[in-house]
C-alpha positions in Angstrom: 0.0 -0.2 0.0 3.0 2.3 0.8 4.1 1.9 -2.8 1.0 3.0 -4.4 0.8 6.4 -2.2 4.0 7.1 -3.4 3.3 6.7 -7.1 0.3 9.0 -6.6 2.3 11.3 -4.8 5.3 11.6 -7.4 3.1 10.9 -10.7 1.5 14.7 -10.6 4.7 15.9 -10.3 6.2 14.3 -13.2 2.8 15.0 -14.9 2.6 18.8 -14.6 5.9 20.1 -14.4 7.0 22.7 -16.9 9.7 22.7 -19.7 11.3 23.9 -22.4 11.4 22.1 -25.7 12.2 22.7 -29.6 13.1 21.0 -32.6 15.6 22.7 -35.0 16.0 22.5 -38.5 18.4 21.3 -40.3 19.4 19.2 -36.9 22.6 18.8 -38.1 23.3 22.7 -37.7 22.8 22.9 -34.1 24.0 20.9 -31.2 22.6 22.3 -27.9 20.2 25.1 -26.8 21.5 27.1 -24.4 18.9 28.8 -21.4 19.5 32.0 -20.4 17.4 34.0 -18.1 17.4 37.7 -19.2 18.0 40.8 -17.0 17.8 44.3 -17.9 21.8 44.0 -17.2 22.8 40.6 -18.2 21.5 37.4 -19.1 22.2 34.4 -16.2 23.0 30.8 -17.2 20.2 28.5 -16.5 20.6 25.1 -18.2 21.1 23.3 -21.9 19.6 20.6 -23.8 21.7 18.5 -26.3 19.8 18.2 -29.6 19.4 14.6 -31.0 19.5 13.0 -34.2 16.7 14.8 -35.5 16.9 18.3 -33.8 14.7 17.8 -30.6 15.9 19.1 -27.4 13.8 19.6 -23.8 15.3 21.1 -20.7 12.7 20.9 -17.6 11.8 23.7 -15.7 11.9 23.6 -11.6 10.2 25.5 -9.0 13.5 28.4 -9.2 13.0 29.4 -12.8 10.9 32.2 -11.8 8.5 34.3 -14.5 10.3 36.2 -16.8 12.2 36.8 -20.3 14.2 33.6 -21.1 16.7 33.6 -23.7 17.4 30.5 -26.0 20.9 30.5 -27.6 21.6 28.2 -30.4 25.2 29.2 -32.0 28.2 31.2 -31.8 28.4 34.2 -31.6 25.7 34.2 -29.0 24.6 38.0 -29.1 23.8 37.2 -32.9 22.1 33.5 -32.8 19.5 33.8 -30.2 15.8 34.6 -29.2 13.3 35.8 -26.5 10.3 34.3 -25.0 8.4 34.7 -22.3 7.8 32.2 -19.2 5.2 32.8 -16.6 6.1 30.1 -14.1 3.1 27.8 -15.4 3.3 27.1 -19.2 5.3 24.5 -21.2 7.2 26.4 -23.6 7.7 24.7 -27.2 9.0 25.5 -30.1 10.4 25.1 -34.0 13.1 26.6 -35.3 15.1 27.4 -38.6 17.5 30.0 -39.6 15.2 30.5 -42.6 12.0 31.0 -40.9 13.2 31.9 -37.3 11.3 30.8 -34.2 7.5 29.6 -34.4 5.9 28.4 -31.0 3.6 25.6 -30.5 3.0 26.0 -26.9 2.7 28.4 -24.7 -0.4 30.9 -24.7 2.0 33.6 -23.9 4.4 33.5 -26.5 1.5 32.1 -29.0 -0.3 35.5 -28.7 2.3 38.0 -29.3 3.2 36.3 -32.4 0.0 36.7 -33.6 -0.5 40.0 -32.6 2.5 41.0 -34.3 1.2 39.4 -37.3 -2.2 40.8 -36.9 -1.1 44.5 -36.7 1.6 43.8 -39.6 -1.5 43.0 -41.7 -3.6 46.2 -40.9 -0.4 48.5 -41.1 0.0 46.5 -44.7 -3.7 47.8 -45.6 -2.7 51.5 -44.5 0.2 51.4 -46.4 -1.7 50.4 -49.4 -4.2 52.9 -48.8 -1.9 55.6 -48.6 0.2 54.4 -51.6 -2.9 54.8 -53.7 -3.3 58.8 -52.9 -6.4 57.5 -51.4 -8.9 60.5 -49.9 -11.6 58.1 -49.3 -12.6 58.8 -45.5 -15.0 55.8 -45.2 -12.3 53.7 -46.5 -9.8 55.7 -43.9 -12.4 55.2 -41.1 -12.9 51.5 -41.5 -9.1 50.6 -41.6 -8.7 52.4 -38.7 -11.5 50.8 -37.3 -10.2 47.3 -37.6 -7.0 48.9 -36.3 -8.6 49.6 -33.0 -10.5 46.8 -32.5 -7.3 44.7 -33.2 -5.8 46.3 -30.7 -8.4 45.9 -28.0 -9.1 42.6 -28.8 -5.9 41.6 -28.0 -5.6 43.7 -25.3 -8.5 41.7 -23.4 -6.7 38.5 -24.4 -3.9 39.6 -23.0 -5.1 40.5 -19.8 -3.3 39.2 -16.4 -0.4 37.8 -18.7 2.7 39.0 -18.7 2.9 39.8 -22.8 0.4 42.5 -21.9 2.9 44.7 -21.2 4.4 44.0 -24.5 1.0 44.4 -26.3 0.4 47.7 -24.5 3.8 49.3 -25.0 3.2 48.8 -29.0 -0.3 50.4 -28.8 -0.5 52.0 -32.5 -1.6 55.6 -33.2 -5.2 55.4 -34.3 -6.2 58.7 -36.0 -9.9 60.3 -34.7 -10.7 61.9 -38.0 -9.2 61.7 -41.3 -5.7 62.6 -41.8 -3.3 62.9 -45.2 -0.2 60.7 -45.1 2.1 63.8 -44.2 -0.4 64.7 -40.9 -0.7 60.8 -40.4 3.1 60.3 -40.6 4.3 63.3 -38.9 1.4 61.8 -35.8 2.6 58.2 -36.0 6.1 59.4 -35.1 5.3 61.6 -32.8 3.3 58.7 -30.9 6.2 55.5 -31.5 7.6 55.8 -28.3 4.8 57.6 -26.0 3.1 54.4 -24.9 6.5 52.6 -24.1 7.5 52.3 -20.4 11.0 52.3 -20.4 11.1 51.5 -16.8 9.3 48.3 -17.0 11.2 45.6 -16.1 10.0 42.6 -18.4 10.6 45.3 -21.7 14.1 46.0 -20.3 14.8 42.3 -19.7 14.1 41.5 -23.7 15.3 42.9 -26.7 11.9 45.1 -27.5 13.5 48.4 -26.1 16.4 47.8 -28.5 14.1 47.2 -31.5 11.6 50.2 -30.7 14.7 52.5 -30.3 16.6 51.0 -33.3 13.5 51.5 -35.5 12.7 54.7 -34.8 15.9 55.8 -35.3 17.2 54.3 -38.4 13.7 52.9 -40.0 10.7 56.0 -38.9 12.4 58.3 -42.2 13.5 57.2 -45.3 17.2 58.6 -46.3 17.7 60.7 -43.1 20.2 63.5 -43.0 22.4 63.9 -39.7 20.1 66.8 -38.8 17.3 64.1 -38.9 19.5 61.1 -37.1 20.1 63.8 -34.1 16.8 65.0 -33.8 15.9 60.9 -33.6 18.4 60.5 -30.6 17.2 63.6 -29.1 13.9 62.1 -29.0 14.7 59.0 -27.3 16.8 60.3 -25.0 13.9 62.7 -24.2 11.2 59.9 -24.2 13.7 58.1 -21.5 12.6 59.3 -17.8 15.6 60.1 -15.8 14.7 58.2 -13.2 16.1 55.2 -15.4 19.5 56.0 -16.0 21.0 52.6 -16.2 18.5 51.8 -19.4 18.9 55.1 -20.6 22.7 54.7 -20.8 22.6 51.3 -22.2 20.3 52.2 -25.2 22.2 55.5 -25.6 25.2 53.3 -26.0 23.7 50.9 -28.0 23.3 53.6 -30.5 26.6 54.7 -30.3 27.9 51.3 -30.7 25.3 51.6 -33.9 27.2 54.7 -35.4 30.3 53.4 -34.4 30.1 50.5 -36.5 28.7 52.7 -39.4 31.9 54.8 -39.6 29.9 58.1 -38.6 32.3 59.6 -36.0 30.1 63.1 -36.0 26.9 61.1 -34.9 28.9 58.5 -32.3 30.4 61.7 -31.1 27.5 63.7 -30.8 26.0 61.0 -28.2 29.2 61.2 -26.5 28.8 65.1 -26.1 25.3 65.6 -25.4 24.4 62.6 -23.2 26.9 59.6 -22.9 29.8 60.9 -21.0 27.7 62.7 -18.7 25.6 59.4 -18.3 28.3 57.5 -17.7 30.0 59.3 -14.8 26.8 59.8 -13.3 26.3 56.0 -13.3 29.7 55.3 -12.3 30.5 53.6 -15.4 34.1 54.1 -15.7 34.7 51.5 -18.6 32.2 53.3 -20.7 33.9 56.5 -19.5 37.0 55.7 -21.0 35.7 54.0 -24.2 33.9 57.1 -25.4 36.7 59.4 -24.8 39.4 57.3 -26.2 36.9 56.7 -29.3 36.5 60.8 -29.3 39.8 61.8 -29.0 41.3 59.4 -31.9 38.0 60.2 -34.4 38.9 60.3 -38.2 38.5 64.5 -38.3 40.1 64.7 -34.8 43.4 66.1 -33.7 45.4 63.5 -32.2 46.2 63.9 -28.8 49.1 65.6 -28.3 52.3 63.4 -26.4 56.1 64.7 -25.4 58.6 63.4 -27.3 62.7 63.4 -27.0 65.0 63.7 -29.7 68.5 64.0 -28.7 68.7 65.6 -25.7 65.6 68.2 -26.5 62.0 68.0 -25.7 59.4 68.7 -28.2 56.1 67.0 -29.0 53.8 65.1 -31.5 52.2 68.7 -32.4 55.4 70.8 -32.7 56.5 68.5 -35.6 56.7 70.3 -38.5 59.2 68.7 -41.4 56.1 66.3 -43.3 53.4 66.3 -45.1 51.6 63.4 -43.4 52.9 61.7 -40.2 52.1 57.7 -39.9 52.0 57.1 -35.7 52.7 53.3 -34.7 51.9 52.0 -31.1 54.4 49.3 -30.7 56.3 47.2 -28.7 59.8 45.4 -28.8 58.2 42.4 -27.2 55.5 42.1 -29.7 56.2 39.2 -32.7 53.6 41.0 -34.9 55.5 44.5 -34.6 58.8 42.8 -35.0 57.2 41.4 -38.6 55.1 44.6 -39.9 58.2 47.3 -38.5 60.4 46.2 -41.3 57.9 46.4 -44.0 56.8 49.7 -43.1 60.4 50.7 -43.3 60.7 49.5 -46.7 57.2 51.2 -47.7 57.9 54.5 -46.6 61.6 54.6 -47.5 60.2 56.1 -50.9 58.2 58.8 -49.3 60.1 61.8 -48.1 57.1 63.7 -47.4 55.9 61.5 -44.9 57.5 60.9 -41.3 56.9 57.8 -38.9 56.7 58.5 -35.3 56.6 55.2 -33.5 55.9 55.2 -29.5 56.6 52.3 -28.2 54.8 50.6 -25.1 57.7 48.8 -23.0 59.0 47.8 -19.6 62.1 46.9 -21.3 64.3 50.1 -22.0 67.0 48.4 -23.2 65.0 45.9 -25.4 63.7 48.9 -27.2 66.5 50.5 -27.6 68.3 47.9 -29.4 65.2 47.2 -31.6 64.8 51.1 -32.6 68.6 51.4 -33.6 67.0 49.1 -36.8 64.5 52.0 -37.9 67.2 55.3 -37.5 64.5 57.4 -39.6 61.7 57.0 -37.3 60.8 59.4 -35.2 61.1 57.7 -31.7 59.5 57.7 -28.1 59.3 55.2 -25.5 56.4 54.8 -23.5 57.4 52.8 -19.7 54.5 50.5 -17.8 53.3 49.4 -21.1 49.6 48.6 -21.0 49.2 51.1 -18.1 51.0 54.1 -19.5 48.2 56.6 -20.1 48.9 56.8 -23.8 47.1 53.4 -24.0 43.9 55.5 -22.2 44.0 58.5 -24.3 44.8 56.2 -27.8 42.2 53.4 -27.0 44.7 51.1 -27.8 43.7 47.6 -27.4 46.6 46.0 -29.6 50.1 46.4 -30.9 50.8 47.4 -33.6 48.1 50.0 -33.6 48.3 52.4 -36.8 47.1 56.0 -37.5 47.6 58.4 -40.4 47.8 62.0 -39.7 48.0 65.5 -41.9 50.4 68.3 -41.9 48.1 69.7 -38.9 48.2 66.5 -36.8 44.3 65.8 -37.9 43.9 61.8 -37.8 42.6 61.1 -41.4 42.9 57.3 -41.4 42.6 54.6 -39.0 44.3 51.6 -40.8 43.0 48.2 -38.5 45.6 46.2 -40.4 48.9 46.3 -42.2 47.1 45.1 -45.7 44.8 48.0 -44.7 47.7 50.6 -44.4 49.6 49.4 -47.6 46.8 49.9 -49.3 46.1 54.2 -47.8 50.2 54.4 -47.5 50.6 53.9 -51.7 47.7 56.7 -52.3 49.5 59.2 -50.2 
């Protein structure tokens, strides 16, 4: 009798246990699915599931896995190969995934409702786009389309009541005109409304990719072919939309925009974000790493004057900015203990030999003075300067040096005109001088 009682106690626990399961296809392209709990600051590892021969995996969830936003990472690099999902602490979550089609949830009302909502809103938005593309002024048709949009939003909000997904559907509330509007007025009002429903202080939104996606769409996709002035206005709009009580998320989102403009090699806009917002935010949040990073980038952006430093030539002290004997300068940060440097510097020496109007300034980041003195004798035509304490030398932070050799090409006024990211790029640029 005791055995039967034990079974009756255990079986319900097994039957009603939650899990995350999925099928990846094609199966041979995937090995593991890694489960993380997402927070506004990071993602905390929970568990992993190994895929079987047909691409299936399952991870059991116990009571320690609390409701919130979770992330499945399925390939490297993880920041590019992942997707979010909602876990309410009660539902089993199941999905199918492929690189071509993305994720499709087969179990979990929370996630299926969000997917369904997005598809429905997309269909209505396409109808709106078609309406305006025909230069339509049919007010009855206009009213009918936006009634459909209003009814769709209302219906999904009703369905999402008492669910975590409600936070997302509410944040996504679309702009709905109360009377007929031409395309110009509608576009302007749509833009003004785009961020107004978003609660940037919402923990679930902060933990997901929603805020990043929303802000990115506003800055980059709201206007076709935006000018630099338009980008600046969009950046200002984003900053204004986030309450100053939420400095952490404000810093995070503006840093994300900064990184996007850095990747686009738009130094002006990256530095605009730094000067107007990010540097002050980094200081306010005691984020020294971010502070140093944006300062270093600004110091060494193309178009900026290279930060000055002392140079000793013979027994005389001068500086980078005081040099005046060339049309261009090649600034190299190197080290006598760096194998790549010792391989590339002889090639640089050969390349510049036929360029009398180009001078090389070689700044050695060193711990060993004797080794540097011996090695620099191989380059008598270079202007040499030593920086002791190597990676702890202040010049490392000033110029944002993360590896050696690192190259900068300057004009006669010491303005940075190029930042080659390797010897091959340097070779191409020097041929053009």
